[in-house]
C-alpha positions, -999 to +999 in steps of 0.1 A: -755-036-746-776-028-710-770-044-683-801-063-678-793-072-718-763-089-707-777-106-671-804-120-697-774-136-721-755-148-689-784-163-676-796-184-709-759-198-708-761-211-678-795-228-690-772-240-718-749-254-694-775-270-672-791-287-702-765-297-720-751-319-683-781-333-685-780-340-722-754-361-717-765-379-686-792-387-707-772-403-735-751-419-711-782-435-696-792-446-728-763-459-740-760-440-770-729-436-790-704-422-773-689-399-794-726-382-796-719-376-760-679-363-765-696-329-789-712-321-761-687-324-739-666-302-761-698-278-761-702-277-722-668-268-719-661-243-741-691-223-728-677-230-695-652-212-706-670-182-721-687-179-686-656-181-670-667-214-650-639-234-639-653-273-641-624-287-625-633-269-596-668-281-597-696-259-600-703-254-559-672-236-553-679-197-549-677-184-586-685-149-594-715-163-618-733-185-580-741-212-607-755-245-587-739-272-591-742-296-619-753-331-615-730-350-633-723-386-641 
């Protein structure tokens, strides 16, 4: 795998993380059953682990990924 391929995969996974967080927010706003967002939250944490993101520290803290802060509910 080339460096460009790794960077592209990393970018796509970062984008997925943002979309998953947005999905949780939409479900919360729609007052959807909690277990739906709970499953997505598990995926968020697993993906964050894969990316090396510390969700507890906040995504605005310096990381080797340079992620932008995600809005959370």
